[in-house]
N, C-alpha and C positions, 0 to 999 in steps of 0.2 A: 498853493492851488486855491483859486477863488471858490466861494460857496456855490455859485451857479455851476461851475465845472464839477465840483464834488457831487452836487445833486444829479447832474447829467450822468456822471460816471456810475453813481449808485443806481439810477434808473436802468441803465444799460446792463449792468451786472445782474440786477434783479430780474430783468426780462430774460437774459441768457439762462439764468438758473431756472426760472419758471418754464422756459421752453424745453430745457433738458428734462423736466419732469412732466412733459406732455401737455403743457398749457399752450394750445395752438393760437389763442388770442395774443399771447406774448410773441409768438413767431410773427403774427400779423403786425403787431406794433413795431417789431424790429424791421420788418419790411418797409413800413411807413418811414421810420427813422432813416434808413439807408436810401430810400427813394427821394427823400426831401432834404436830407442833410440836417435833420432835426436832432435836438438833444446832444449836441456836441459830436455827432458822428459825421464824418465826411460823406458826401454824396457818392454812392457806389451802387450802380445798377445791377452788377453781378450779385452782390450780397443781398440787395433788395429782392431780386428774383428768387434767390435761394430761400429766403425767409417766407416770401409769399407762396412759393411752391410748397414748402413744408406745411404751412397753414392750410392751403387748399387741398393738397393731396392726402395729408394725414388727418387733418382736423375737419375737412369738409367746409372750411370757412368760405362762404360765398363772396364776401368782400375781397378776400385774398385772390380769388380766381380772376376777378375783373382787374384788380391792381397788377397781378402778374402779367395779364395780357397787355395792359397799358405799358408796363415797363419793357416787355419783350418787343414792343413796336419800336423802341428806341435802341435796341441792341442788335448786334450781329449774330449770326448763327453760332459762331465760335464762342461768343460771350454767353449765349444761352446754354450751350453745351457745358461750359465751365461752371455756370451756376448750378446746373443739374448734377454735375460731378461733386460740387461742394455740398449740395444737399444730401446726396447719398453718403458721402464721407461723414458728414455730421451725424446722420442717423446711425451709421455703423459705430462711430466712436461713442455716441450716447448709449447705444444698446450694450456695448461692451462694458461701459462703466457701471451700468445698472445691474449687470449680471453678477 
């Protein structure tokens, strides 16, 4: 594994860990990564919406609100529903692990 791939993997794992601990900026950063295909992540608008939604709804992140709206403009209603389901599922899993 190349050093840039290791660095990208470390960034993603670090952001996931931070997000699980309530760091809503990390959720926003994950949304950016998924919406742009940055840091070794494949472009995935459903995942991007999920992370922007978490940052906006739980963390009150203003930038995430506008990014979520921009991403949603490129998605079908079914994809948005899937993103919302994934966000709820992630919150439920994270809450159970913390308890």
